MDTraj code that builds the backbone (N, CA, C; nanometers):
import mdtraj as md
import numpy as np

residues = "MET SER GLN VAL LEU PRO PRO ALA GLU PRO GLU ARG ASP ARG GLN THR ALA PRO TRP ARG SER VAL GLU LEU VAL SER LEU ASP PHE GLU ALA THR GLY LEU ASP LEU ARG ARG ASP ARG ILE ILE SER PHE GLY THR VAL PRO ILE ARG ARG GLY GLY ILE GLU LEU ALA GLY SER VAL TYR GLN LEU VAL ASP PRO GLY ASP VAL THR PRO THR PRO ALA SER ILE THR VAL HIS GLY LEU ARG ALA VAL ASP LEU ALA GLY ALA PRO SER VAL GLN MET ALA ARG THR SER LEU ARG ARG SER ILE GLU ARG ARG PHE LEU VAL THR TRP TRP ALA PRO VAL GLU ALA ALA PHE LEU ASP VAL LEU PHE GLY GLY GLY ARG GLN ALA TRP MET ARG ARG ALA ILE ASP VAL ARG ASP LEU VAL LEU GLY LEU GLU GLY ARG SER ALA ALA GLN LEU THR LEU GLY GLN ALA ALA GLU ARG PHE GLY VAL PRO VAL ALA SER PRO HIS ASN ALA LEU ASP ASP ALA LEU VAL THR ALA GLN LEU PHE LEU VAL THR ALA THR LYS LEU GLY LYS ARG ALA ARG SER VAL ARG ASP MET GLN GLY LEU ARG PRO ARG SER ARG LEU ARG GLY ARG ARG".split()
xyz = np.array([
    [-3.8787, -0.5967, -0.1657],
    [-3.8417, -0.7372, -0.1770],
    [-3.6915, -0.7470, -0.2023],
    [-3.6193, -0.8216, -0.1212],
    [-3.4767, -0.8359, -0.1390],
    [-3.4487, -0.9212, -0.2615],
    [-3.3347, -0.8958, -0.3266],
    [-3.2965, -0.9711, -0.4439],
    [-3.1839, -1.0667, -0.4106],
    [-3.1803, -1.1771, -0.4812],
    [-3.0724, -1.2729, -0.4686],
    [-3.0178, -1.2974, -0.6078],
    [-2.9009, -1.3603, -0.6154],
    [-2.8420, -1.3878, -0.7457],
    [-2.9343, -1.4771, -0.8272],
    [-2.9448, -1.4512, -0.9580],
    [-3.0317, -1.5344, -1.0420],
    [-2.9827, -1.6788, -1.0456],
    [-3.0728, -1.7719, -1.0720],
    [-3.0302, -1.9108, -1.0932],
    [-2.9294, -1.9164, -1.2079],
    [-2.8415, -2.0147, -1.2022],
    [-2.7383, -2.0271, -1.3045],
    [-2.8007, -2.0411, -1.4430],
    [-2.7398, -1.9737, -1.5398],
    [-2.7878, -1.9808, -1.6768],
    [-2.7419, -2.1099, -1.7437],
    [-2.8082, -2.1481, -1.8532],
    [-2.7569, -2.2601, -1.9327],
    [-2.6214, -2.2223, -1.9917],
    [-2.5427, -2.3220, -2.0284],
    [-2.4143, -2.2942, -2.0921],
    [-2.4385, -2.2229, -2.2246],
    [-2.3590, -2.1199, -2.2517],
    [-2.3829, -2.0350, -2.3676],
    [-2.3812, -2.1125, -2.4991],
    [-2.2916, -2.2123, -2.5097],
    [-2.2820, -2.2846, -2.6369],
    [-2.4060, -2.3689, -2.6652],
    [-2.4892, -2.3909, -2.5630],
    [-2.6108, -2.4681, -2.5837],
    [-2.7155, -2.3892, -2.6615],
    [-2.6962, -2.2595, -2.6719],
    [-2.7935, -2.1758, -2.7412],
    [-2.8019, -2.2099, -2.8898],
    [-2.6922, -2.2616, -2.9448],
    [-2.6904, -2.2951, -3.0872],
    [-2.7052, -2.4451, -3.1123],
    [-2.7202, -2.5231, -3.0074],
    [-2.7384, -2.6674, -3.0223],
    [-2.8825, -2.6982, -3.0632],
    [-2.9090, -2.8144, -3.1242],
    [-3.0472, -2.8516, -3.1565],
    [-3.1333, -2.8450, -3.0308],
    [-3.2509, -2.7834, -3.0423],
    [-3.3309, -2.7578, -2.9222],
    [-3.3713, -2.8853, -2.8501],
    [-3.3821, -2.9959, -2.9207],
    [-3.4184, -3.1216, -2.8542],
    [-3.3072, -3.1749, -2.7654],
    [-3.1876, -3.1174, -2.7771],
    [-3.0745, -3.1655, -2.6972],
    [-3.0472, -3.0799, -2.5740],
    [-3.1246, -2.9716, -2.5556],
    [-3.0968, -2.8824, -2.4436],
    [-3.2074, -2.8910, -2.3382],
    [-3.1754, -2.8437, -2.2187],
    [-3.2708, -2.8440, -2.1080],
    [-3.3629, -2.7222, -2.1194],
    [-3.4922, -2.7481, -2.1254],
    [-3.5925, -2.6426, -2.1353],
    [-3.6933, -2.6584, -2.0225],
    [-3.7568, -2.5489, -1.9841],
    [-3.8655, -2.5574, -1.8864],
    [-3.9684, -2.4501, -1.9199],
    [-4.0932, -2.4910, -1.9308],
    [-4.2017, -2.3966, -1.9534],
    [-4.2395, -2.3320, -1.8207],
    [-4.2604, -2.2004, -1.8232],
    [-4.2839, -2.1245, -1.7006],
    [-4.4023, -2.0308, -1.7185],
    [-4.4893, -2.0266, -1.6166],
    [-4.5977, -1.9295, -1.6165],
    [-4.6171, -1.8748, -1.4756],
    [-4.6415, -1.7442, -1.4672],
    [-4.6745, -1.6780, -1.3415],
    [-4.8184, -1.6288, -1.3451],
    [-4.8836, -1.6279, -1.2288],
    [-5.0021, -1.5457, -1.2060],
    [-4.9640, -1.4464, -1.0966],
    [-5.0225, -1.3271, -1.1025],
    [-4.9775, -1.2198, -1.0137],
    [-5.0946, -1.1386, -0.9610],
    [-5.0641, -1.0522, -0.8641],
    [-5.1670, -0.9646, -0.8084],
    [-5.2112, -0.8595, -0.9095],
    [-5.1344, -0.8415, -1.0141],
    [-5.1620, -0.7444, -1.1188],
    [-5.0381, -0.7317, -1.2045],
    [-5.0354, -0.6345, -1.2943],
    [-4.9213, -0.6195, -1.3847],
    [-4.8463, -0.4881, -1.3651],
    [-4.8671, -0.4224, -1.2512],
    [-4.7911, -0.3027, -1.2175],
    [-4.6660, -0.3482, -1.1418],
    [-4.5518, -0.3489, -1.2100],
    [-4.4303, -0.4046, -1.1503],
    [-4.3752, -0.3199, -1.0361],
    [-4.4249, -0.1980, -1.0197],
    [-4.3837, -0.1175, -0.9043],
    [-4.4563, -0.1631, -0.7784],
    [-4.5649, -0.2363, -0.7960],
    [-4.6481, -0.2765, -0.6823],
    [-4.6715, -0.4265, -0.6757],
    [-4.7030, -0.4867, -0.7868],
    [-4.7586, -0.6222, -0.7863],
    [-4.6539, -0.7304, -0.7681],
    [-4.6997, -0.8457, -0.7212],
    [-4.6146, -0.9596, -0.6902],
    [-4.6781, -1.0874, -0.7449],
    [-4.5940, -1.1879, -0.7656],
    [-4.6484, -1.3157, -0.8116],
    [-4.7265, -1.3819, -0.6979],
    [-4.8287, -1.4578, -0.7345],
    [-4.9058, -1.5332, -0.6354],
    [-4.9109, -1.6817, -0.6679],
    [-4.8600, -1.7190, -0.7849],
    [-4.8462, -1.8610, -0.8166],
    [-4.7519, -1.8756, -0.9342],
    [-4.6919, -1.9938, -0.9443],
    [-4.6138, -2.0246, -1.0640],
    [-4.6286, -2.1720, -1.0964],
    [-4.6108, -2.2016, -1.2246],
    [-4.6100, -2.3394, -1.2709],
    [-4.4917, -2.3597, -1.3626],
    [-4.4248, -2.4745, -1.3496],
    [-4.3133, -2.5082, -1.4378],
    [-4.3320, -2.6500, -1.4895],
    [-4.2971, -2.6698, -1.6163],
    [-4.3095, -2.8013, -1.6802],
    [-4.1811, -2.8272, -1.7596],
    [-4.1006, -2.9260, -1.7205],
    [-3.9761, -2.9548, -1.7939],
    [-4.0051, -3.0102, -1.9341],
    [-3.9174, -2.9734, -2.0271],
    [-3.9212, -3.0263, -2.1637],
    [-3.7831, -3.0838, -2.1924],
    [-3.7779, -3.2137, -2.2174],
    [-3.6496, -3.2796, -2.2426],
    [-3.6618, -3.3740, -2.3615],
    [-3.5582, -3.3694, -2.4456],
    [-3.5500, -3.4610, -2.5603],
    [-3.6777, -3.4565, -2.6460],
    [-3.7330, -3.3376, -2.6602],
    [-3.8486, -3.3207, -2.7454],
    [-3.9791, -3.3664, -2.6860],
    [-3.9822, -3.3879, -2.5551],
    [-4.1051, -3.4318, -2.4898],
    [-4.1260, -3.3638, -2.3564],
    [-4.2476, -3.3709, -2.3065],
    [-4.2847, -3.3101, -2.1790],
    [-4.2690, -3.4118, -2.0669],
    [-4.2094, -3.3715, -1.9555],
    [-4.1923, -3.4586, -1.8395],
    [-4.2843, -3.4100, -1.7275],
    [-4.4053, -3.4613, -1.7281],
    [-4.5041, -3.4172, -1.6298],
    [-4.4613, -3.4479, -1.4868],
    [-4.3860, -3.5554, -1.4692],
    [-4.3452, -3.5937, -1.3338],
    [-4.2590, -3.4872, -1.2678],
    [-4.1931, -3.4047, -1.3471],
    [-4.1084, -3.3003, -1.2915],
    [-4.1768, -3.1653, -1.2794],
    [-4.3066, -3.1601, -1.3065],
    [-4.3796, -3.0335, -1.3008],
    [-4.3912, -2.9827, -1.1571],
    [-4.3981, -2.8516, -1.1441],
    [-4.4127, -2.7886, -1.0125],
    [-4.5230, -2.6834, -1.0207],
    [-4.6115, -2.6851, -0.9206],
    [-4.7114, -2.5789, -0.9057],
    [-4.7060, -2.5302, -0.7623],
    [-4.7014, -2.3986, -0.7447],
    [-4.6924, -2.3449, -0.6092],
    [-4.7657, -2.2128, -0.5984],
    [-4.8486, -2.2017, -0.4949],
    [-4.9058, -2.0733, -0.4574],
    [-4.8010, -1.9951, -0.3791],
    [-4.8119, -1.8625, -0.3821],
    [-4.7144, -1.7769, -0.3158],
    [-4.7883, -1.6683, -0.2387],
    [-4.7502, -1.6503, -0.1136],
    [-4.8061, -1.5427, -0.0312],
    [-4.7396, -1.4116, -0.0724],
    [-4.8149, -1.3149, -0.1269],
    [-4.7530, -1.1890, -0.1714],
    [-4.7315, -1.0876, -0.0597],
    [-4.7512, -1.1285, 0.0639],
    [-4.7303, -1.0369, 0.1756],
    [-4.8414, -0.9344, 0.1853],
    [-4.8034, -0.8077, 0.1927],
    [-4.9038, -0.7033, 0.2128],
    [-4.9632, -0.6518, 0.0816],
    [-4.9321, -0.7177, -0.0295],
    [-4.9889, -0.6810, -0.1593],
    [-5.1033, -0.7774, -0.1905],
    [-5.2220, -0.7259, -0.2087],
    [-5.3376, -0.8122, -0.2334],
    [-5.3741, -0.8109, -0.3815],
    [-5.4311, -0.9205, -0.4311],
    [-5.4716, -0.9249, -0.5723],
    [-5.5722, -0.8150, -0.6042],
    [-5.5542, -0.7506, -0.7177],
    [-5.6491, -0.6493, -0.7602],
    [-5.7784, -0.7171, -0.8053],
    [-5.8913, -0.6468, -0.7976],
    [-6.0169, -0.7056, -0.8468],
    [-6.0065, -0.7527, -0.9915],
    [-5.9354, -0.6750, -1.0746],
    [-5.9210, -0.7145, -1.2153],
    [-5.8452, -0.8450, -1.2286],
    [-5.7389, -0.8628, -1.1488],
    [-5.6610, -0.9867, -1.1588],
    [-5.7406, -1.1063, -1.1080],
    [-5.8237, -1.0856, -1.0060],
    [-5.9040, -1.1957, -0.9522],
    [-6.0023, -1.2469, -1.0568],
    [-6.0551, -1.1574, -1.1394],
    [-6.1469, -1.2026, -1.2445],
    [-6.0753, -1.2887, -1.3471],
    [-5.9417, -1.2781, -1.3554],
    [-5.8639, -1.3580, -1.4506],
    [-5.8254, -1.4930, -1.3908],
    [-5.7541, -1.4904, -1.2757],
    [-5.7012, -1.6165, -1.2220],
    [-5.7837, -1.6744, -1.1071],
    [-5.8741, -1.5971, -1.0502],
    [-5.9626, -1.6489, -0.9466],
    [-5.8999, -1.6651, -0.8098],
    [-5.7771, -1.6181, -0.7914],
    [-5.7086, -1.6343, -0.6634],
    [-5.7288, -1.5095, -0.5774],
    [-5.7946, -1.5283, -0.4613],
    [-5.8214, -1.4197, -0.3680],
    [-5.7206, -1.4238, -0.2534],
    [-5.7181, -1.3183, -0.1769],
    [-5.6271, -1.3140, -0.0623],
    [-5.6494, -1.4327, 0.0302],
    [-5.7761, -1.4707, 0.0519],
    [-5.8045, -1.5827, 0.1408],
    [-5.7486, -1.7141, 0.0855],
    [-5.7406, -1.7263, -0.0461],
    [-5.6865, -1.8472, -0.1073],
    [-5.5354, -1.8576, -0.0885],
    [-5.4711, -1.7442, -0.0630],
    [-5.3255, -1.7411, -0.0512],
    [-5.2788, -1.7437, 0.0936],
    [-5.3719, -1.7364, 0.1867],
    [-5.3352, -1.7393, 0.3286],
    [-5.2673, -1.8713, 0.3615],
    [-5.1500, -1.8639, 0.4218],
    [-5.0762, -1.9840, 0.4578],
    [-4.9899, -2.0394, 0.3470],
    [-4.9913, -1.9771, 0.2278],
    [-4.9057, -2.0219, 0.1179],
    [-4.7598, -1.9916, 0.1507],
    [-4.6652, -2.0593, 0.0847],
    [-4.5240, -2.0302, 0.1090],
    [-4.4904, -1.8839, 0.0820],
    [-4.3936, -1.8337, 0.1554],
    [-4.3499, -1.6955, 0.1381],
    [-4.2782, -1.6789, 0.0042],
    [-4.2580, -1.5521, -0.0337],
    [-4.1839, -1.5245, -0.1567],
    [-4.0435, -1.5829, -0.1491],
    [-3.9786, -1.5744, -0.0324],
    [-3.8444, -1.6290, -0.0178],
    [-3.8432, -1.7798, -0.0412],
    [-3.9413, -1.8505, 0.0122],
    [-3.9498, -1.9950, -0.0095],
    [-3.9801, -2.0248, -0.1558],
    [-4.0645, -1.9426, -0.2166],
    [-4.0972, -1.9622, -0.3575],
    [-3.9737, -1.9445, -0.4453],
    [-3.8883, -1.8478, -0.4104],
    [-3.7637, -1.8290, -0.4848],
    [-3.6812, -1.9573, -0.4856],
    [-3.6719, -2.0209, -0.3712],
    [-3.5917, -2.1428, -0.3605],
    [-3.6469, -2.2521, -0.4504],
    [-3.7779, -2.2711, -0.4468],
    [-3.8415, -2.3728, -0.5289],
    [-3.8287, -2.3407, -0.6773],
    [-3.8518, -2.2146, -0.7116],
    [-3.8430, -2.1743, -0.8516],
    [-3.7002, -2.1853, -0.9021],
    [-3.6053, -2.1481, -0.8196],
    [-3.4639, -2.1599, -0.8589],
    [-3.4316, -2.3027, -0.9005],
    [-3.4741, -2.3987, -0.8201],
    [-3.4464, -2.5392, -0.8533],
    [-3.5091, -2.5783, -0.9865],
    [-3.6271, -2.5242, -1.0158],
    [-3.6990, -2.5621, -1.1369],
    [-3.6370, -2.5054, -1.2640],
    [-3.5740, -2.3875, -1.2542],
    [-3.5264, -2.3219, -1.3761],
    [-3.3747, -2.3178, -1.3878],
    [-3.3042, -2.3683, -1.2882],
    [-3.1578, -2.3659, -1.2882],
    [-3.1026, -2.4297, -1.4153],
    [-3.0150, -2.3563, -1.4864],
    [-2.9424, -2.4038, -1.6038],
    [-3.0341, -2.4484, -1.7178],
    [-3.1552, -2.3955, -1.7225],
    [-3.2482, -2.4295, -1.8289],
    [-3.2899, -2.3042, -1.9057],
    [-3.3130, -2.3216, -2.0335],
    [-3.3770, -2.2160, -2.1112],
    [-3.5254, -2.2150, -2.0779],
    [-3.5846, -2.0969, -2.0803],
    [-3.7234, -2.0800, -2.0407],
    [-3.8138, -2.0765, -2.1630],
    [-3.9244, -2.1465, -2.1552],
    [-4.0259, -2.1451, -2.2600],
    [-4.1471, -2.0735, -2.2022],
    [-4.1874, -1.9636, -2.2644],
    [-4.2904, -1.8779, -2.2072],
    [-4.3904, -1.8345, -2.3135],
    [-4.5009, -1.7773, -2.2670],
    [-4.5921, -1.7062, -2.3564],
    [-4.5897, -1.5597, -2.3150],
    [-4.5517, -1.4731, -2.4064],
    [-4.5327, -1.3303, -2.3809],
    [-4.4209, -1.3104, -2.2787],
    [-4.2994, -1.3418, -2.3242],
    [-4.1813, -1.3469, -2.2381],
    [-4.1512, -1.2192, -2.1608],
    [-4.1788, -1.0989, -2.2123],
    [-4.1458, -0.9794, -2.1340],
    [-4.2118, -0.9757, -1.9961],
    [-4.3305, -1.0355, -1.9828],
    [-4.3970, -1.0364, -1.8527],
    [-4.3213, -1.1267, -1.7561],
    [-4.2911, -1.2500, -1.8001],
    [-4.2162, -1.3408, -1.7129],
    [-4.0786, -1.2839, -1.6794],
    [-4.0124, -1.2242, -1.7804],
    [-3.8795, -1.1666, -1.7571],
    [-3.8850, -1.0555, -1.6529],
    [-3.9890, -0.9745, -1.6577],
    [-4.0019, -0.8651, -1.5616],
    [-4.0195, -0.9171, -1.4195],
    [-4.1036, -1.0195, -1.4019],
    [-4.1234, -1.0738, -1.2679],
    [-4.0000, -1.1506, -1.2202],
    [-3.9286, -1.2165, -1.3110],
    [-3.8046, -1.2838, -1.2714],
    [-3.7005, -1.1825, -1.2251],
    [-3.6985, -1.0669, -1.2887],
    [-3.6054, -0.9621, -1.2453],
    [-3.6428, -0.9121, -1.1063],
    [-3.7738, -0.8995, -1.0788],
    [-3.8177, -0.8598, -0.9448],
    [-3.7756, -0.9653, -0.8420],
    [-3.7889, -1.0916, -0.8778],
    [-3.7585, -1.2002, -0.7839],
    [-3.6093, -1.2195, -0.7607],
    [-3.5316, -1.2175, -0.8703],
    [-3.3908, -1.2564, -0.8622],
    [-3.2929, -1.1465, -0.9017],
    [-3.3410, -1.0396, -0.9647],
    [-3.2487, -0.9423, -1.0196],
    [-3.1866, -0.9937, -1.1491],
    [-3.0808, -0.9285, -1.1922],
    [-3.0109, -0.9711, -1.3123],
    [-3.0468, -0.8909, -1.4354],
    [-3.1621, -0.8215, -1.4331],
    [-3.2021, -0.7404, -1.5468],
    [-3.2969, -0.8137, -1.6397],
    [-3.3966, -0.7424, -1.6882],
    [-3.4961, -0.8048, -1.7757],
    [-3.4342, -0.8589, -1.9036],
    [-3.3409, -0.7838, -1.9609],
    [-3.2811, -0.8283, -2.0863],
    [-3.2032, -0.9587, -2.0690],
    [-3.1404, -0.9761, -1.9539],
    [-3.0694, -1.1024, -1.9287],
    [-3.1666, -1.2190, -1.9263],
    [-3.2840, -1.1986, -1.8690],
    [-3.3847, -1.3045, -1.8673],
    [-3.4408, -1.3275, -2.0067],
    [-3.4563, -1.2217, -2.0846],
    [-3.5036, -1.2386, -2.2217],
    [-3.4046, -1.3194, -2.3043],
    [-3.2769, -1.3056, -2.2755],
    [-3.1756, -1.3789, -2.3531],
    [-3.1807, -1.5288, -2.3292],
    [-3.2403, -1.5704, -2.2184],
    [-3.2510, -1.7152, -2.1966],
    [-3.3945, -1.7654, -2.2150],
    [-3.4780, -1.6837, -2.2786],
    [-3.6185, -1.7191, -2.2967],
    [-3.6530, -1.7432, -2.4432],
    [-3.7368, -1.8425, -2.4648],
    [-3.8035, -1.8643, -2.5929],
    [-3.9474, -1.8198, -2.5729],
    [-3.9936, -1.7284, -2.6570],
    [-4.1308, -1.6808, -2.6476],
    [-4.2133, -1.7551, -2.7521],
    [-4.3027, -1.8408, -2.7063],
    [-4.3825, -1.9224, -2.7986],
    [-4.4698, -1.8337, -2.8870],
    [-4.5046, -1.7180, -2.8384],
    [-4.5792, -1.6232, -2.9205],
    [-4.5012, -1.5898, -3.0474],
    [-4.3684, -1.5762, -3.0366],
    [-4.2865, -1.5499, -3.1542],
    [-4.2921, -1.6662, -3.2534],
    [-4.2989, -1.7885, -3.2025],
    [-4.3073, -1.9047, -3.2912],
    [-4.4403, -1.9054, -3.3654],
    [-4.5473, -1.8695, -3.2934],
    [-4.6786, -1.8603, -3.3570],
    [-4.6761, -1.7538, -3.4664],
    [-4.6173, -1.6390, -3.4377],
    [-4.6080, -1.5330, -3.5382],
    [-4.5222, -1.5767, -3.6561],
    [-4.4186, -1.6574, -3.6286],
    [-4.3345, -1.7077, -3.7366],
    [-4.4100, -1.7972, -3.8327],
    [-4.5108, -1.8650, -3.7822],
    [-4.5929, -1.9530, -3.8662],
    [-4.7120, -1.8814, -3.9275],
    [-4.7764, -1.7941, -3.8481],
    [-4.9033, -1.7350, -3.8883],
    [-4.8923, -1.5925, -3.9395],
    [-4.7801, -1.5267, -3.9128],
    [-4.7656, -1.3887, -3.9553],
    [-4.8251, -1.2911, -3.8558],
    [-4.8178, -1.1618, -3.8877],
    [-4.8591, -1.0577, -3.7949],
    [-5.0073, -1.0614, -3.7627],
    [-5.0849, -1.1297, -3.8455],
    [-5.2285, -1.1386, -3.8181],
    [-5.2570, -1.2117, -3.6881],
    [-5.1581, -1.2882, -3.6397],
    [-5.1760, -1.3645, -3.5160],
    [-5.1296, -1.2874, -3.3928],
    [-5.0909, -1.1604, -3.4091],
    [-5.0303, -1.0854, -3.2991],
    [-5.1230, -1.0651, -3.1813],
    [-5.2533, -1.0662, -3.2040],
    [-5.3469, -1.0402, -3.0949],
    [-5.4047, -1.1672, -3.0333],
    [-5.3545, -1.2822, -3.0735],
    [-5.4039, -1.4063, -3.0152],
    [-5.3643, -1.4182, -2.8689],
    [-5.4555, -1.4626, -2.7847],
    [-5.4209, -1.5007, -2.6481],
    [-5.3598, -1.6400, -2.6508],
    [-5.3047, -1.6821, -2.5389],
    [-5.2522, -1.8187, -2.5293],
    [-5.3623, -1.9194, -2.5605],
    [-5.4807, -1.9006, -2.5032],
    [-5.5901, -1.9938, -2.5273],
    [-5.6316, -1.9985, -2.6730],
    [-5.6363, -1.8834, -2.7385],
    [-5.6740, -1.8788, -2.8790],
    [-5.5689, -1.9447, -2.9671],
    [-5.4411, -1.9215, -2.9356],
    [-5.3348, -1.9860, -3.0115],
    [-5.3394, -2.1370, -2.9923],
    [-5.3636, -2.1804, -2.8686],
    [-5.3732, -2.3235, -2.8416],
    [-5.4858, -2.3867, -2.9227],
    [-5.6001, -2.3203, -2.9259],
    [-5.7137, -2.3720, -3.0030],
    [-5.6791, -2.3816, -3.1509],
    [-5.6096, -2.2808, -3.2020],
    [-5.5733, -2.2803, -3.3440],
    [-5.4842, -2.3979, -3.3794],
    [-5.3982, -2.4386, -3.2855],
    [-5.3042, -2.5468, -3.3133],
    [-5.3450, -2.6802, -3.2509],
    [-5.4674, -2.6874, -3.2018],
    [-5.5195, -2.8136, -3.1519],
    [-5.4639, -2.8576, -3.0185],
    [-5.4210, -2.7627, -2.9352],
    [-5.3678, -2.7945, -2.8022],
    [-5.4801, -2.7785, -2.7000],
    [-5.5088, -2.8809, -2.6199],
    [-5.6191, -2.8710, -2.5227],
    [-5.5871, -2.7760, -2.4081],
    [-5.6889, -2.7053, -2.3617],
    [-5.6771, -2.6137, -2.2472],
    [-5.7786, -2.6577, -2.1433],
    [-5.7310, -2.6942, -2.0242],
    [-5.8212, -2.7430, -1.9193],
    [-5.8615, -2.6329, -1.8227],
    [-5.7640, -2.5569, -1.7715],
    [-5.7909, -2.4548, -1.6689],
    [-5.7185, -2.3261, -1.7042],
    [-5.7774, -2.2420, -1.7896],
    [-5.7106, -2.1179, -1.8291],
    [-5.6736, -2.0309, -1.7091],
    [-5.5532, -1.9748, -1.7132],
    [-5.5010, -1.8856, -1.6100],
    [-5.4739, -1.9551, -1.4769],
    [-5.4681, -2.0868, -1.4796],
    [-5.4026, -2.1610, -1.3727],
    [-5.2573, -2.1740, -1.4164],
    [-5.1635, -2.1354, -1.3312],
    [-5.0238, -2.1261, -1.3733],
    [-4.9687, -2.2589, -1.4250],
    [-5.0059, -2.3694, -1.3624],
    [-4.9535, -2.4973, -1.4083],
    [-5.0143, -2.5366, -1.5419],
    [-5.1456, -2.5180, -1.5567],
    [-5.2083, -2.5535, -1.6839],
    [-5.1573, -2.4627, -1.7957],
    [-5.1399, -2.3342, -1.7673],
    [-5.0864, -2.2446, -1.8694],
    [-4.9436, -2.2842, -1.9075],
    [-4.8640, -2.3263, -1.8100],
    [-4.7281, -2.3721, -1.8414],
    [-4.7324, -2.4983, -1.9276],
    [-4.8268, -2.5875, -1.8972],
    [-4.8406, -2.7098, -1.9766],
    [-4.8881, -2.6781, -2.1185],
    [-4.9863, -2.5906, -2.1298],
    [-5.0345, -2.5500, -2.2622],
    [-4.9214, -2.4843, -2.3417],
    [-4.8446, -2.3981, -2.2759],
    [-4.7319, -2.3321, -2.3421],
    [-4.6299, -2.4342, -2.3894],
    [-4.6021, -2.5342, -2.3065],
    [-4.5069, -2.6396, -2.3440],
    [-4.5568, -2.7179, -2.4657],
    [-4.6840, -2.7544, -2.4658],
    [-4.7397, -2.8287, -2.5778],
    [-4.7419, -2.7445, -2.7049],
    [-4.7791, -2.6178, -2.6914],
    [-4.7817, -2.5288, -2.8069],
    [-4.6404, -2.5079, -2.8606],
    [-4.5429, -2.5022, -2.7719],
    [-4.4033, -2.4928, -2.8139],
    [-4.3649, -2.6125, -2.8999],
    [-4.3954, -2.7323, -2.8536],
    [-4.3568, -2.8520, -2.9283],
    [-4.4218, -2.8550, -3.0665],
    [-4.5484, -2.8158, -3.0717],
    [-4.6191, -2.8154, -3.2007],
    [-4.5580, -2.7129, -3.2957],
    [-4.5391, -2.5904, -3.2492],
    [-4.4916, -2.4841, -3.3382],
    [-4.3446, -2.5012, -3.3752],
    [-4.2624, -2.5445, -3.2791],
    [-4.1206, -2.5668, -3.3099],
    [-4.1052, -2.6756, -3.4144],
    [-4.1859, -2.7806, -3.4043],
    [-4.1808, -2.8889, -3.5028],
    [-4.2255, -2.8396, -3.6398],
    [-4.3324, -2.7605, -3.6446],
    [-4.3820, -2.7078, -3.7718],
    [-4.2818, -2.6122, -3.8361],
    [-4.2094, -2.5372, -3.7561],
    [-4.1112, -2.4435, -3.8104],
    [-3.9908, -2.5154, -3.8706],
    [-3.9612, -2.6343, -3.8236],
    [-3.8546, -2.7155, -3.8814],
    [-3.7196, -2.6467, -3.8823],
    [-3.6608, -2.6334, -4.0010],
    [-3.5259, -2.5786, -4.0127],
    [-3.5168, -2.4336, -3.9693],
    [-3.6291, -2.3640, -3.9668],
    [-3.6271, -2.2238, -3.9232],
    [-3.6075, -2.2121, -3.7729],
    [-3.6240, -2.3203, -3.6994],
    [-3.6161, -2.3157, -3.5527],
    [-3.5395, -2.4372, -3.5015],
    [-3.4192, -2.4527, -3.5490],
    [-3.3387, -2.5682, -3.5076],
    [-3.2830, -2.5530, -3.3657],
    [-3.2624, -2.4295, -3.3223],
    [-3.1961, -2.4040, -3.1942],
    [-3.2674, -2.2918, -3.1199],
    [-3.2277, -2.2728, -2.9949],
    [-3.2804, -2.1615, -2.9165],
    [-3.2508, -2.0297, -2.9867],
    [-3.1306, -2.0153, -3.0389],
    [-3.0945, -1.8909, -3.1073],
    [-3.1821, -1.8677, -3.2296],
    [-3.2092, -1.9736, -3.3050],
    [-3.2982, -1.9589, -3.4206],
    [-3.4351, -1.9069, -3.3767],
    [-3.4873, -1.9641, -3.2694],
    [-3.6193, -1.9243, -3.2217],
    [-3.6197, -1.7800, -3.1731],
    [-3.5136, -1.7412, -3.1054],
    [-3.5041, -1.6023, -3.0599],
    [-3.4887, -1.5065, -3.1774],
    [-3.4344, -1.5562, -3.2870],
    [-3.4210, -1.4742, -3.4063],
    [-3.5533, -1.4417, -3.4723],
    [-3.6597, -1.5137, -3.4348],
    [-3.7929, -1.4854, -3.4864],
    [-3.8588, -1.3699, -3.4120],
    [-3.7969, -1.3246, -3.3036],
    [-3.8550, -1.2208, -3.2190],
    [-3.8630, -1.0886, -3.2951],
    [-3.9806, -1.0286, -3.3041],
    [-3.9932, -0.9005, -3.3760],
    [-3.9091, -0.7923, -3.3091],
    [-3.8603, -0.6998, -3.3893],
    [-3.7819, -0.5883, -3.3341],
    [-3.8687, -0.4996, -3.2457],
    [-3.9916, -0.4810, -3.2857],
    [-4.0858, -0.4054, -3.2025],
    [-4.2106, -0.4890, -3.1865],
    [-4.2510, -0.5110, -3.0618],
    [-4.3632, -0.5991, -3.0333],
    [-4.4944, -0.5212, -3.0330],
    [-4.5980, -0.5866, -3.0880],
    [-4.7318, -0.5347, -3.0658],
    [-4.7771, -0.5776, -2.9271],
    [-4.8649, -0.5032, -2.8683],
    [-4.9141, -0.5384, -2.7353],
    [-4.9927, -0.6693, -2.7452],
    [-4.9545, -0.7678, -2.6643],
    [-5.0199, -0.8978, -2.6696],
    [-5.1047, -0.9227, -2.5474],
    [-5.1831, -1.0274, -2.5525],
    [-5.2724, -1.0599, -2.4418],
    [-5.2401, -1.1991, -2.3928],
    [-5.2571, -1.2177, -2.2611],
    [-5.2297, -1.3461, -2.2008],
    [-5.3478, -1.4382, -2.2249],
])
top = md.Topology()
chain = top.add_chain()
for i, resn in enumerate(residues, 1):
    res = top.add_residue(resn, chain, resSeq=i)
    for name in ("N", "CA", "C"):
        top.add_atom(name, md.element.get_by_symbol(name[0]), res)
traj = md.Trajectory(xyz[None], top)
């Protein structure tokens, strides 16, 4: 897969600004599997977060044709997307264009950010650590509130704990929406501990326990 320059990052000084004043977008991928030497994304969902609220009108959901890489049986049991469901979907190159528009100059709100960062590096290059630097991992916010006992929570379990509704688990758009809602709840509960993107990234553990989607 050819690489292109990553979408423009947010301005660096925005990292320390109050999070309600910066451009955020919740992002979720579904993929053929989690082997980054082989697997490719097959769908993505994005949900903008502005001024402390969710803007559903700006949400994007797109299936992606992974080319000659087919979903593994294990991944199909999770997201339900088969090769036949992806026939005729936009190519990876077209998906890059759409995704670029959705995340340009925005901080990313994710669940288990290393996975999204890895696939973004496959799509755009730039390095996983560069993508991590512009990501807020909602899992870290949950751990900041609940402690290490919450390390094994899935997105759905965390959502249930905080009263966030889940309609279609492992649908990329619904997962992005759930992540956005869980972000708003946990960021608000953290209060002064999470005033800015930098504060939230400061909650990131030095060594991560293996988490589940």
